[in-house]
ChimeraX commands (.cxc) that place a marker at each C-alpha (Angstrom):
marker #1 position -51.52,2.62,4.75 radius 0.5
marker #1 position -48.27,3.11,6.90 radius 0.5
marker #1 position -48.05,-0.63,7.32 radius 0.5
marker #1 position -47.75,-0.70,3.56 radius 0.5
marker #1 position -45.24,1.72,3.15 radius 0.5
marker #1 position -43.28,0.19,5.81 radius 0.5
marker #1 position -42.42,-3.37,4.63 radius 0.5
marker #1 position -41.84,-1.58,1.07 radius 0.5
marker #1 position -39.48,0.31,2.72 radius 0.5
marker #1 position -38.22,-2.53,4.63 radius 0.5
marker #1 position -38.27,-5.42,1.56 radius 0.5
marker #1 position -36.75,-2.30,-1.02 radius 0.5
marker #1 position -33.61,-2.38,1.25 radius 0.5
marker #1 position -32.78,-6.09,1.95 radius 0.5
marker #1 position -30.81,-6.39,-1.27 radius 0.5
marker #1 position -28.89,-3.30,-0.32 radius 0.5
marker #1 position -28.66,-5.03,3.11 radius 0.5
marker #1 position -27.37,-7.83,1.57 radius 0.5
marker #1 position -25.00,-6.90,-0.84 radius 0.5
marker #1 position -23.19,-4.51,2.06 radius 0.5
marker #1 position -23.02,-7.38,4.47 radius 0.5
marker #1 position -21.05,-9.33,1.42 radius 0.5
marker #1 position -18.63,-6.71,1.48 radius 0.5
marker #1 position -17.46,-7.44,4.95 radius 0.5
marker #1 position -14.82,-9.24,5.28 radius 0.5
marker #1 position -15.16,-12.45,7.69 radius 0.5
marker #1 position -12.71,-13.07,10.34 radius 0.5
marker #1 position -10.09,-15.39,10.28 radius 0.5
marker #1 position -12.50,-17.66,12.43 radius 0.5
marker #1 position -15.11,-18.12,9.91 radius 0.5
marker #1 position -12.73,-19.17,7.22 radius 0.5
marker #1 position -11.46,-15.02,6.34 radius 0.5
marker #1 position -8.21,-13.93,5.24 radius 0.5
marker #1 position -5.65,-14.09,7.89 radius 0.5
marker #1 position -3.57,-11.24,6.76 radius 0.5
marker #1 position -4.21,-8.53,3.85 radius 0.5
marker #1 position -2.47,-6.59,2.33 radius 0.5
marker #1 position -3.27,-2.85,1.17 radius 0.5
marker #1 position -4.62,-2.29,-2.35 radius 0.5
marker #1 position -6.59,-0.13,-4.67 radius 0.5
marker #1 position -4.20,2.99,-3.96 radius 0.5
marker #1 position -1.52,5.43,-5.39 radius 0.5
marker #1 position -0.77,6.83,-2.12 radius 0.5
marker #1 position -0.82,6.11,1.79 radius 0.5
marker #1 position -3.74,4.43,3.72 radius 0.5
marker #1 position -4.53,6.03,7.10 radius 0.5
marker #1 position -4.28,3.18,9.95 radius 0.5
marker #1 position -7.58,5.52,12.45 radius 0.5
marker #1 position -8.43,5.65,16.15 radius 0.5
marker #1 position -11.83,4.83,15.51 radius 0.5
marker #1 position -14.39,3.72,12.26 radius 0.5
marker #1 position -13.91,7.09,10.99 radius 0.5
marker #1 position -12.88,8.98,8.26 radius 0.5
marker #1 position -12.40,12.12,10.92 radius 0.5
marker #1 position -10.48,9.40,13.43 radius 0.5
marker #1 position -7.06,10.58,14.22 radius 0.5
marker #1 position -4.47,8.47,11.98 radius 0.5
marker #1 position -2.16,6.59,14.01 radius 0.5
marker #1 position -0.09,5.45,11.04 radius 0.5
marker #1 position -0.32,5.59,7.67 radius 0.5
marker #1 position 0.77,2.70,4.70 radius 0.5
marker #1 position 1.93,2.24,1.23 radius 0.5
marker #1 position 0.12,-0.19,-1.48 radius 0.5
marker #1 position 2.14,-3.61,-0.82 radius 0.5
marker #1 position 1.74,-3.22,3.34 radius 0.5
marker #1 position 0.66,-6.84,5.13 radius 0.5
marker #1 position -1.78,-6.08,8.30 radius 0.5
marker #1 position -2.92,-8.39,10.58 radius 0.5
marker #1 position -6.53,-8.97,10.01 radius 0.5
marker #1 position -7.65,-9.15,13.95 radius 0.5
marker #1 position -11.07,-10.02,13.36 radius 0.5
marker #1 position -14.13,-7.48,13.32 radius 0.5
marker #1 position -14.70,-5.93,10.28 radius 0.5
marker #1 position -17.88,-4.16,10.31 radius 0.5
marker #1 position -19.76,-1.02,8.70 radius 0.5
marker #1 position -19.38,2.30,10.15 radius 0.5
marker #1 position -19.96,5.83,9.35 radius 0.5
marker #1 position -21.12,4.90,5.75 radius 0.5
marker #1 position -17.65,2.79,5.39 radius 0.5
marker #1 position -16.58,-1.18,6.10 radius 0.5
marker #1 position -13.38,-0.74,8.70 radius 0.5
marker #1 position -11.30,-3.86,10.04 radius 0.5
marker #1 position -9.45,-3.90,12.82 radius 0.5
marker #1 position -6.04,-4.66,11.82 radius 0.5
marker #1 position -2.21,-4.51,12.50 radius 0.5
marker #1 position 0.97,-4.64,10.64 radius 0.5
marker #1 position 2.03,-8.04,10.32 radius 0.5
marker #1 position 3.56,-9.55,13.51 radius 0.5
marker #1 position 3.27,-6.41,15.76 radius 0.5
marker #1 position 3.00,-2.85,15.80 radius 0.5
marker #1 position 0.16,-0.22,16.38 radius 0.5
marker #1 position -3.32,-1.67,16.00 radius 0.5
marker #1 position -6.43,0.23,14.76 radius 0.5
marker #1 position -9.20,0.32,11.62 radius 0.5
marker #1 position -8.33,0.69,8.10 radius 0.5
marker #1 position -11.24,1.03,5.53 radius 0.5
marker #1 position -11.86,-2.48,3.73 radius 0.5
marker #1 position -11.61,-0.55,0.10 radius 0.5
marker #1 position -8.40,-0.61,0.69 radius 0.5
marker #1 position -7.70,-4.20,1.46 radius 0.5
marker #1 position -7.06,-7.48,0.07 radius 0.5
marker #1 position -6.67,-11.13,0.91 radius 0.5
marker #1 position -2.57,-11.86,0.80 radius 0.5
marker #1 position -1.24,-14.78,-0.21 radius 0.5
marker #1 position 2.41,-16.66,0.39 radius 0.5
marker #1 position 5.15,-17.38,-2.11 radius 0.5
marker #1 position 3.28,-19.93,-3.62 radius 0.5
marker #1 position -0.01,-17.76,-4.44 radius 0.5
marker #1 position -2.16,-19.73,-2.02 radius 0.5
marker #1 position -4.29,-17.17,-0.32 radius 0.5
marker #1 position -4.00,-17.63,3.59 radius 0.5
marker #1 position -7.27,-17.63,4.81 radius 0.5
marker #1 position -8.31,-19.59,8.03 radius 0.5
marker #1 position -7.18,-19.76,11.34 radius 0.5
marker #1 position -3.50,-20.79,11.89 radius 0.5
marker #1 position -3.07,-24.25,13.69 radius 0.5
marker #1 position 0.46,-24.29,12.74 radius 0.5
marker #1 position 2.00,-24.03,16.04 radius 0.5
marker #1 position -0.80,-25.82,17.91 radius 0.5
marker #1 position 0.20,-29.39,15.50 radius 0.5
marker #1 position 3.58,-28.49,15.93 radius 0.5
marker #1 position 3.64,-28.40,19.75 radius 0.5
marker #1 position 1.74,-31.51,19.45 radius 0.5
marker #1 position 4.51,-33.01,17.11 radius 0.5
marker #1 position 1.55,-33.44,14.08 radius 0.5
marker #1 position 4.05,-32.51,11.17 radius 0.5
marker #1 position 3.58,-32.18,7.83 radius 0.5
marker #1 position 7.22,-32.80,6.57 radius 0.5
marker #1 position 10.61,-33.98,8.92 radius 0.5
marker #1 position 14.01,-33.32,8.02 radius 0.5
marker #1 position 17.64,-32.14,8.41 radius 0.5
marker #1 position 18.57,-28.57,8.11 radius 0.5
marker #1 position 21.67,-26.79,8.34 radius 0.5
marker #1 position 22.34,-25.29,12.01 radius 0.5
marker #1 position 24.43,-24.32,15.10 radius 0.5
marker #1 position 24.27,-23.45,17.82 radius 0.5
marker #1 position 27.31,-21.90,18.97 radius 0.5
marker #1 position 28.99,-18.42,17.58 radius 0.5
marker #1 position 31.80,-19.32,15.67 radius 0.5
marker #1 position 30.69,-22.86,15.65 radius 0.5
marker #1 position 30.52,-24.68,12.20 radius 0.5
marker #1 position 27.27,-25.65,10.58 radius 0.5
marker #1 position 25.86,-29.24,11.09 radius 0.5
marker #1 position 22.62,-30.37,10.21 radius 0.5
marker #1 position 19.56,-30.15,12.97 radius 0.5
marker #1 position 16.37,-32.65,12.46 radius 0.5
marker #1 position 13.32,-30.56,12.01 radius 0.5
marker #1 position 9.59,-30.63,11.95 radius 0.5
marker #1 position 7.02,-28.95,10.24 radius 0.5
marker #1 position 3.35,-27.90,10.68 radius 0.5
marker #1 position 1.88,-25.64,7.79 radius 0.5
marker #1 position -1.14,-23.99,7.30 radius 0.5
marker #1 position -1.16,-22.98,4.12 radius 0.5
marker #1 position -0.61,-19.37,2.42 radius 0.5
marker #1 position 3.20,-19.32,4.02 radius 0.5
marker #1 position 1.70,-20.06,7.75 radius 0.5
marker #1 position 3.89,-22.47,8.94 radius 0.5
marker #1 position 5.66,-23.18,12.85 radius 0.5
marker #1 position 9.24,-24.96,12.25 radius 0.5
marker #1 position 10.50,-27.09,15.26 radius 0.5
marker #1 position 14.34,-27.32,15.08 radius 0.5
marker #1 position 16.17,-30.18,17.67 radius 0.5
marker #1 position 18.86,-29.04,19.63 radius 0.5
marker #1 position 21.03,-30.82,22.04 radius 0.5
marker #1 position 19.99,-31.49,25.62 radius 0.5
marker #1 position 16.71,-32.56,24.72 radius 0.5
marker #1 position 15.77,-28.92,23.71 radius 0.5
marker #1 position 13.88,-27.78,20.93 radius 0.5
marker #1 position 13.93,-24.15,19.13 radius 0.5
marker #1 position 10.33,-23.44,16.62 radius 0.5
marker #1 position 10.51,-20.71,14.44 radius 0.5
marker #1 position 7.46,-19.46,13.03 radius 0.5
marker #1 position 6.30,-18.15,9.60 radius 0.5
marker #1 position 3.41,-16.05,8.36 radius 0.5
marker #1 position 3.50,-15.42,4.76 radius 0.5
marker #1 position 6.50,-17.19,3.95 radius 0.5
marker #1 position 8.27,-14.82,5.71 radius 0.5
marker #1 position 9.91,-15.64,9.34 radius 0.5
marker #1 position 8.72,-13.38,12.44 radius 0.5
marker #1 position 9.87,-14.82,15.70 radius 0.5
marker #1 position 10.94,-17.98,17.77 radius 0.5
marker #1 position 10.31,-19.06,20.94 radius 0.5
marker #1 position 12.89,-17.46,23.05 radius 0.5
marker #1 position 11.94,-16.98,26.42 radius 0.5
marker #1 position 13.10,-14.44,29.09 radius 0.5
marker #1 position 14.78,-17.28,30.88 radius 0.5
marker #1 position 17.56,-18.09,28.18 radius 0.5
marker #1 position 18.58,-14.73,28.63 radius 0.5
marker #1 position 19.05,-11.96,25.72 radius 0.5
marker #1 position 18.37,-13.72,22.20 radius 0.5
marker #1 position 17.75,-10.83,19.47 radius 0.5
marker #1 position 15.72,-12.88,16.10 radius 0.5
marker #1 position 16.77,-11.83,13.38 radius 0.5
marker #1 position 15.97,-13.00,9.39 radius 0.5
marker #1 position 17.57,-12.59,6.56 radius 0.5
marker #1 position 17.14,-13.84,2.60 radius 0.5
marker #1 position 19.06,-15.48,0.25 radius 0.5
marker #1 position 17.70,-16.90,-2.91 radius 0.5
marker #1 position 15.16,-19.24,-1.23 radius 0.5
marker #1 position 17.33,-19.80,1.71 radius 0.5
marker #1 position 15.45,-18.26,5.10 radius 0.5
marker #1 position 19.00,-17.60,7.43 radius 0.5
marker #1 position 17.70,-17.17,10.92 radius 0.5
marker #1 position 19.74,-15.91,13.88 radius 0.5
marker #1 position 18.84,-16.50,17.24 radius 0.5
marker #1 position 21.29,-14.98,19.36 radius 0.5
marker #1 position 24.28,-17.05,18.79 radius 0.5
marker #1 position 21.83,-20.31,17.51 radius 0.5
marker #1 position 22.34,-20.21,13.28 radius 0.5
marker #1 position 19.32,-21.79,11.20 radius 0.5
marker #1 position 18.70,-22.18,7.33 radius 0.5
marker #1 position 15.74,-23.31,6.68 radius 0.5
marker #1 position 14.76,-23.20,2.51 radius 0.5
marker #1 position 11.48,-22.12,1.53 radius 0.5
marker #1 position 10.36,-25.66,0.14 radius 0.5
marker #1 position 10.21,-26.90,4.16 radius 0.5
marker #1 position 8.09,-23.59,4.66 radius 0.5
marker #1 position 5.54,-24.05,2.16 radius 0.5
marker #1 position 6.35,-27.40,1.23 radius 0.5
marker #1 position 6.89,-28.31,-2.50 radius 0.5
marker link #1:1,2 radius 0.2
marker link #1:2,3 radius 0.2
marker link #1:3,4 radius 0.2
marker link #1:4,5 radius 0.2
marker link #1:5,6 radius 0.2
marker link #1:6,7 radius 0.2
marker link #1:7,8 radius 0.2
marker link #1:8,9 radius 0.2
marker link #1:9,10 radius 0.2
marker link #1:10,11 radius 0.2
marker link #1:11,12 radius 0.2
marker link #1:12,13 radius 0.2
marker link #1:13,14 radius 0.2
marker link #1:14,15 radius 0.2
marker link #1:15,16 radius 0.2
marker link #1:16,17 radius 0.2
marker link #1:17,18 radius 0.2
marker link #1:18,19 radius 0.2
marker link #1:19,20 radius 0.2
marker link #1:20,21 radius 0.2
marker link #1:21,22 radius 0.2
marker link #1:22,23 radius 0.2
marker link #1:23,24 radius 0.2
marker link #1:24,25 radius 0.2
marker link #1:25,26 radius 0.2
marker link #1:26,27 radius 0.2
marker link #1:27,28 radius 0.2
marker link #1:28,29 radius 0.2
marker link #1:29,30 radius 0.2
marker link #1:30,31 radius 0.2
marker link #1:31,32 radius 0.2
marker link #1:32,33 radius 0.2
marker link #1:33,34 radius 0.2
marker link #1:34,35 radius 0.2
marker link #1:35,36 radius 0.2
marker link #1:36,37 radius 0.2
marker link #1:37,38 radius 0.2
marker link #1:38,39 radius 0.2
marker link #1:39,40 radius 0.2
marker link #1:40,41 radius 0.2
marker link #1:41,42 radius 0.2
marker link #1:42,43 radius 0.2
marker link #1:43,44 radius 0.2
marker link #1:44,45 radius 0.2
marker link #1:45,46 radius 0.2
marker link #1:46,47 radius 0.2
marker link #1:47,48 radius 0.2
marker link #1:48,49 radius 0.2
marker link #1:49,50 radius 0.2
marker link #1:50,51 radius 0.2
marker link #1:51,52 radius 0.2
marker link #1:52,53 radius 0.2
marker link #1:53,54 radius 0.2
marker link #1:54,55 radius 0.2
marker link #1:55,56 radius 0.2
marker link #1:56,57 radius 0.2
marker link #1:57,58 radius 0.2
marker link #1:58,59 radius 0.2
marker link #1:59,60 radius 0.2
marker link #1:60,61 radius 0.2
marker link #1:61,62 radius 0.2
marker link #1:62,63 radius 0.2
marker link #1:63,64 radius 0.2
marker link #1:64,65 radius 0.2
marker link #1:65,66 radius 0.2
marker link #1:66,67 radius 0.2
marker link #1:67,68 radius 0.2
marker link #1:68,69 radius 0.2
marker link #1:69,70 radius 0.2
marker link #1:70,71 radius 0.2
marker link #1:71,72 radius 0.2
marker link #1:72,73 radius 0.2
marker link #1:73,74 radius 0.2
marker link #1:74,75 radius 0.2
marker link #1:75,76 radius 0.2
marker link #1:76,77 radius 0.2
marker link #1:77,78 radius 0.2
marker link #1:78,79 radius 0.2
marker link #1:79,80 radius 0.2
marker link #1:80,81 radius 0.2
marker link #1:81,82 radius 0.2
marker link #1:82,83 radius 0.2
marker link #1:83,84 radius 0.2
marker link #1:84,85 radius 0.2
marker link #1:85,86 radius 0.2
marker link #1:86,87 radius 0.2
marker link #1:87,88 radius 0.2
marker link #1:88,89 radius 0.2
marker link #1:89,90 radius 0.2
marker link #1:90,91 radius 0.2
marker link #1:91,92 radius 0.2
marker link #1:92,93 radius 0.2
marker link #1:93,94 radius 0.2
marker link #1:94,95 radius 0.2
marker link #1:95,96 radius 0.2
marker link #1:96,97 radius 0.2
marker link #1:97,98 radius 0.2
marker link #1:98,99 radius 0.2
marker link #1:99,100 radius 0.2
marker link #1:100,101 radius 0.2
marker link #1:101,102 radius 0.2
marker link #1:102,103 radius 0.2
marker link #1:103,104 radius 0.2
marker link #1:104,105 radius 0.2
marker link #1:105,106 radius 0.2
marker link #1:106,107 radius 0.2
marker link #1:107,108 radius 0.2
marker link #1:108,109 radius 0.2
marker link #1:109,110 radius 0.2
marker link #1:110,111 radius 0.2
marker link #1:111,112 radius 0.2
marker link #1:112,113 radius 0.2
marker link #1:113,114 radius 0.2
marker link #1:114,115 radius 0.2
marker link #1:115,116 radius 0.2
marker link #1:116,117 radius 0.2
marker link #1:117,118 radius 0.2
marker link #1:118,119 radius 0.2
marker link #1:119,120 radius 0.2
marker link #1:120,121 radius 0.2
marker link #1:121,122 radius 0.2
marker link #1:122,123 radius 0.2
marker link #1:123,124 radius 0.2
marker link #1:124,125 radius 0.2
marker link #1:125,126 radius 0.2
marker link #1:126,127 radius 0.2
marker link #1:127,128 radius 0.2
marker link #1:128,129 radius 0.2
marker link #1:129,130 radius 0.2
marker link #1:130,131 radius 0.2
marker link #1:131,132 radius 0.2
marker link #1:132,133 radius 0.2
marker link #1:133,134 radius 0.2
marker link #1:134,135 radius 0.2
marker link #1:135,136 radius 0.2
marker link #1:136,137 radius 0.2
marker link #1:137,138 radius 0.2
marker link #1:138,139 radius 0.2
marker link #1:139,140 radius 0.2
marker link #1:140,141 radius 0.2
marker link #1:141,142 radius 0.2
marker link #1:142,143 radius 0.2
marker link #1:143,144 radius 0.2
marker link #1:144,145 radius 0.2
marker link #1:145,146 radius 0.2
marker link #1:146,147 radius 0.2
marker link #1:147,148 radius 0.2
marker link #1:148,149 radius 0.2
marker link #1:149,150 radius 0.2
marker link #1:150,151 radius 0.2
marker link #1:151,152 radius 0.2
marker link #1:152,153 radius 0.2
marker link #1:153,154 radius 0.2
marker link #1:154,155 radius 0.2
marker link #1:155,156 radius 0.2
marker link #1:156,157 radius 0.2
marker link #1:157,158 radius 0.2
marker link #1:158,159 radius 0.2
marker link #1:159,160 radius 0.2
marker link #1:160,161 radius 0.2
marker link #1:161,162 radius 0.2
marker link #1:162,163 radius 0.2
marker link #1:163,164 radius 0.2
marker link #1:164,165 radius 0.2
marker link #1:165,166 radius 0.2
marker link #1:166,167 radius 0.2
marker link #1:167,168 radius 0.2
marker link #1:168,169 radius 0.2
marker link #1:169,170 radius 0.2
marker link #1:170,171 radius 0.2
marker link #1:171,172 radius 0.2
marker link #1:172,173 radius 0.2
marker link #1:173,174 radius 0.2
marker link #1:174,175 radius 0.2
marker link #1:175,176 radius 0.2
marker link #1:176,177 radius 0.2
marker link #1:177,178 radius 0.2
marker link #1:178,179 radius 0.2
marker link #1:179,180 radius 0.2
marker link #1:180,181 radius 0.2
marker link #1:181,182 radius 0.2
marker link #1:182,183 radius 0.2
marker link #1:183,184 radius 0.2
marker link #1:184,185 radius 0.2
marker link #1:185,186 radius 0.2
marker link #1:186,187 radius 0.2
marker link #1:187,188 radius 0.2
marker link #1:188,189 radius 0.2
marker link #1:189,190 radius 0.2
marker link #1:190,191 radius 0.2
marker link #1:191,192 radius 0.2
marker link #1:192,193 radius 0.2
marker link #1:193,194 radius 0.2
marker link #1:194,195 radius 0.2
marker link #1:195,196 radius 0.2
marker link #1:196,197 radius 0.2
marker link #1:197,198 radius 0.2
marker link #1:198,199 radius 0.2
marker link #1:199,200 radius 0.2
marker link #1:200,201 radius 0.2
marker link #1:201,202 radius 0.2
marker link #1:202,203 radius 0.2
marker link #1:203,204 radius 0.2
marker link #1:204,205 radius 0.2
marker link #1:205,206 radius 0.2
marker link #1:206,207 radius 0.2
marker link #1:207,208 radius 0.2
marker link #1:208,209 radius 0.2
marker link #1:209,210 radius 0.2
marker link #1:210,211 radius 0.2
marker link #1:211,212 radius 0.2
marker link #1:212,213 radius 0.2
marker link #1:213,214 radius 0.2
marker link #1:214,215 radius 0.2
marker link #1:215,216 radius 0.2
marker link #1:216,217 radius 0.2
marker link #1:217,218 radius 0.2
marker link #1:218,219 radius 0.2
marker link #1:219,220 radius 0.2
view
Protein backbone atom coordinates (compact mmCIF):
# COMPACT_ATOMS: atom_id res chain seq x y z
CA UNK A 1 0.00 0.00 0.00
CA UNK A 2 2.76 2.44 0.96
CA UNK A 3 4.69 1.70 -2.22
CA UNK A 4 1.59 2.37 -4.35
CA UNK A 5 0.98 5.73 -2.65
CA UNK A 6 4.58 6.87 -3.16
CA UNK A 7 4.49 5.96 -6.84
CA UNK A 8 1.20 7.80 -7.29
CA UNK A 9 2.61 10.95 -5.71
CA UNK A 10 5.71 10.86 -7.89
CA UNK A 11 3.74 10.35 -11.11
CA UNK A 12 1.35 13.16 -10.19
CA UNK A 13 4.31 15.47 -9.57
CA UNK A 14 5.98 14.91 -12.96
CA UNK A 15 3.91 17.50 -14.92
CA UNK A 16 4.56 20.13 -12.24
CA UNK A 17 8.29 19.36 -12.25
CA UNK A 18 8.41 19.57 -16.04
CA UNK A 19 6.55 22.90 -16.01
CA UNK A 20 8.91 24.32 -13.38
CA UNK A 21 11.97 23.26 -15.39
CA UNK A 22 10.55 24.90 -18.51
CA UNK A 23 10.19 28.21 -16.62
CA UNK A 24 13.90 28.34 -15.67
CA UNK A 25 15.78 30.52 -18.19
CA UNK A 26 18.81 28.83 -19.74
CA UNK A 27 22.36 30.13 -19.54
CA UNK A 28 23.85 31.81 -22.64
CA UNK A 29 26.15 28.78 -23.05
CA UNK A 30 23.03 26.61 -23.38
CA UNK A 31 21.37 28.94 -25.90
CA UNK A 32 19.62 31.15 -23.37
CA UNK A 33 19.44 34.96 -23.32
CA UNK A 34 22.69 36.90 -22.93
CA UNK A 35 20.78 39.83 -21.51
CA UNK A 36 17.45 40.24 -19.75
CA UNK A 37 15.18 43.27 -19.78
CA UNK A 38 13.16 44.03 -16.64
CA UNK A 39 9.49 43.55 -17.53
CA UNK A 40 6.05 42.70 -16.14
CA UNK A 41 6.14 45.41 -13.49
CA UNK A 42 4.85 48.94 -12.97
CA UNK A 43 7.18 49.54 -10.04
CA UNK A 44 10.77 48.64 -9.33
CA UNK A 45 12.30 45.17 -9.10
CA UNK A 46 14.77 44.36 -6.33
CA UNK A 47 18.23 42.88 -6.85
CA UNK A 48 18.62 40.54 -3.88
CA UNK A 49 21.76 39.39 -2.10
CA UNK A 50 20.48 35.79 -2.08
CA UNK A 51 17.73 33.77 -3.78
CA UNK A 52 14.95 34.86 -1.44
CA UNK A 53 12.40 37.67 -1.24
CA UNK A 54 13.46 38.17 2.39
CA UNK A 55 17.13 38.64 1.43
CA UNK A 56 18.71 42.10 1.59
CA UNK A 57 18.04 44.33 -1.43
CA UNK A 58 21.27 45.53 -3.10
CA UNK A 59 19.65 47.70 -5.79
CA UNK A 60 16.37 48.12 -7.64
CA UNK A 61 15.50 48.56 -11.32
CA UNK A 62 12.58 49.96 -13.26
CA UNK A 63 10.99 48.30 -16.28
CA UNK A 64 13.29 48.48 -19.27
CA UNK A 65 16.54 48.09 -17.31
CA UNK A 66 19.04 45.72 -18.95
CA UNK A 67 20.68 42.98 -16.87
CA UNK A 68 23.35 40.50 -17.97
CA UNK A 69 22.43 36.83 -17.57
CA UNK A 70 25.33 35.32 -15.61
CA UNK A 71 24.11 31.83 -16.37
CA UNK A 72 22.67 30.53 -13.10
CA UNK A 73 18.87 30.58 -12.88
CA UNK A 74 17.29 28.13 -10.46
CA UNK A 75 14.31 27.59 -8.19
CA UNK A 76 14.56 28.66 -4.54
CA UNK A 77 12.20 29.99 -1.89
CA UNK A 78 9.14 29.22 -4.04
CA UNK A 79 10.32 31.16 -7.12
CA UNK A 80 12.90 31.02 -9.89
CA UNK A 81 15.82 33.40 -9.34
CA UNK A 82 18.48 34.48 -11.85
CA UNK A 83 22.07 35.54 -11.17
CA UNK A 84 22.41 38.94 -12.91
CA UNK A 85 24.22 42.26 -12.99
CA UNK A 86 23.63 45.50 -14.94
CA UNK A 87 24.61 45.48 -18.60
CA UNK A 88 28.35 46.10 -18.81
CA UNK A 89 29.01 45.72 -15.08
CA UNK A 90 27.74 46.69 -11.65
CA UNK A 91 26.40 45.04 -8.49
CA UNK A 92 25.74 41.32 -8.80
CA UNK A 93 22.77 39.59 -7.24
CA UNK A 94 19.48 37.78 -7.88
CA UNK A 95 16.22 38.87 -9.50
CA UNK A 96 13.01 36.82 -9.69
CA UNK A 97 12.70 35.39 -13.22
CA UNK A 98 9.04 36.40 -13.48
CA UNK A 99 10.24 40.00 -13.90
CA UNK A 100 12.77 39.17 -16.64
CA UNK A 101 12.30 38.85 -20.41
CA UNK A 102 14.78 38.22 -23.22
CA UNK A 103 16.33 41.47 -24.44
CA UNK A 104 16.45 42.18 -28.17
CA UNK A 105 18.92 44.17 -30.24
CA UNK A 106 18.16 47.30 -32.29
CA UNK A 107 17.30 45.05 -35.25
CA UNK A 108 14.68 43.22 -33.17
CA UNK A 109 16.75 40.02 -32.97
CA UNK A 110 16.94 38.33 -29.55
CA UNK A 111 20.42 38.11 -28.06
CA UNK A 112 20.72 34.35 -27.49
CA UNK A 113 23.63 31.97 -26.99
CA UNK A 114 27.29 32.70 -26.28
CA UNK A 115 28.86 35.93 -27.52
CA UNK A 116 31.87 34.90 -29.65
CA UNK A 117 32.37 38.27 -31.34
CA UNK A 118 35.51 39.25 -29.41
CA UNK A 119 37.08 35.85 -30.03
CA UNK A 120 36.41 35.94 -33.77
CA UNK A 121 37.54 39.56 -34.01
CA UNK A 122 40.80 38.65 -32.30
CA UNK A 123 41.31 35.90 -34.88
CA UNK A 124 40.52 38.26 -37.76
CA UNK A 125 37.32 36.40 -38.69
CA UNK A 126 35.18 39.40 -39.58
CA UNK A 127 31.63 39.53 -40.91
CA UNK A 128 32.32 42.81 -42.72
CA UNK A 129 35.13 45.29 -43.34
CA UNK A 130 35.22 48.89 -44.48
CA UNK A 131 36.22 52.38 -43.42
CA UNK A 132 34.88 54.75 -40.77
CA UNK A 133 35.68 58.37 -39.82
CA UNK A 134 38.39 58.56 -37.15
CA UNK A 135 41.00 60.77 -35.51
CA UNK A 136 43.83 59.77 -33.16
CA UNK A 137 44.80 63.03 -31.43
CA UNK A 138 43.07 66.04 -29.91
CA UNK A 139 42.33 68.66 -32.53
CA UNK A 140 43.22 66.37 -35.41
CA UNK A 141 40.81 66.56 -38.37
CA UNK A 142 38.75 63.44 -39.00
CA UNK A 143 40.11 61.04 -41.58
CA UNK A 144 39.25 57.42 -42.53
CA UNK A 145 40.35 54.26 -40.74
CA UNK A 146 39.92 50.66 -41.84
CA UNK A 147 37.79 48.46 -39.63
CA UNK A 148 36.55 44.90 -39.33
CA UNK A 149 33.48 43.81 -37.38
CA UNK A 150 32.58 40.43 -35.90
CA UNK A 151 28.88 40.13 -35.04
CA UNK A 152 27.14 37.72 -32.68
CA UNK A 153 23.52 38.75 -33.31
CA UNK A 154 21.18 40.82 -31.18
CA UNK A 155 23.41 43.88 -31.50
CA UNK A 156 26.44 42.15 -29.96
CA UNK A 157 29.57 42.97 -31.94
CA UNK A 158 33.27 43.77 -31.69
CA UNK A 159 34.60 46.46 -34.04
CA UNK A 160 38.37 46.45 -34.57
CA UNK A 161 39.83 49.66 -36.02
CA UNK A 162 43.29 49.89 -37.58
CA UNK A 163 45.44 52.67 -36.12
CA UNK A 164 48.82 54.12 -37.13
CA UNK A 165 51.91 52.14 -36.21
CA UNK A 166 50.31 48.74 -36.78
CA UNK A 167 48.08 49.21 -33.73
CA UNK A 168 44.38 48.51 -33.34
CA UNK A 169 41.49 49.62 -31.16
CA UNK A 170 38.59 47.29 -30.35
CA UNK A 171 35.18 48.73 -29.43
CA UNK A 172 32.61 46.40 -27.85
CA UNK A 173 28.85 46.60 -28.41
CA UNK A 174 26.01 44.83 -26.60
CA UNK A 175 22.42 45.19 -27.83
CA UNK A 176 23.76 47.89 -30.13
CA UNK A 177 25.08 49.87 -27.15
CA UNK A 178 28.82 50.72 -27.02
CA UNK A 179 30.01 49.60 -23.59
CA UNK A 180 33.81 49.86 -23.72
CA UNK A 181 37.11 49.54 -25.56
CA UNK A 182 40.31 47.56 -25.11
CA UNK A 183 42.52 50.35 -23.73
CA UNK A 184 45.13 49.17 -21.22
CA UNK A 185 46.95 50.64 -18.22
CA UNK A 186 50.13 50.79 -20.31
CA UNK A 187 48.43 53.38 -22.54
CA UNK A 188 47.70 55.64 -19.61
CA UNK A 189 44.33 57.00 -18.59
CA UNK A 190 42.09 56.77 -21.66
CA UNK A 191 38.49 57.14 -20.49
CA UNK A 192 35.79 55.65 -22.70
CA UNK A 193 32.83 57.83 -23.68
CA UNK A 194 30.00 57.25 -26.14
CA UNK A 195 27.13 59.38 -27.38
CA UNK A 196 24.52 58.84 -30.08
CA UNK A 197 23.42 61.05 -32.96
CA UNK A 198 20.58 59.37 -34.85
CA UNK A 199 22.14 56.13 -36.20
CA UNK A 200 25.74 57.16 -35.51
CA UNK A 201 27.73 56.10 -32.43
CA UNK A 202 30.29 58.77 -31.49
CA UNK A 203 33.06 57.00 -29.61
CA UNK A 204 35.85 58.59 -27.58
CA UNK A 205 38.79 56.65 -26.15
CA UNK A 206 40.94 59.31 -24.57
CA UNK A 207 41.68 61.73 -27.44
CA UNK A 208 40.80 59.11 -30.08
CA UNK A 209 37.53 59.65 -31.93
CA UNK A 210 35.52 57.15 -33.97
CA UNK A 211 32.16 57.38 -35.72
CA UNK A 212 30.54 53.95 -36.00
CA UNK A 213 27.14 53.65 -37.73
CA UNK A 214 24.52 51.24 -36.37
CA UNK A 215 24.71 49.39 -39.70
CA UNK A 216 28.29 48.37 -38.90
CA UNK A 217 27.12 46.79 -35.65
CA UNK A 218 23.94 45.00 -36.77
CA UNK A 219 24.56 44.67 -40.53
CA UNK A 220 22.34 45.78 -43.35
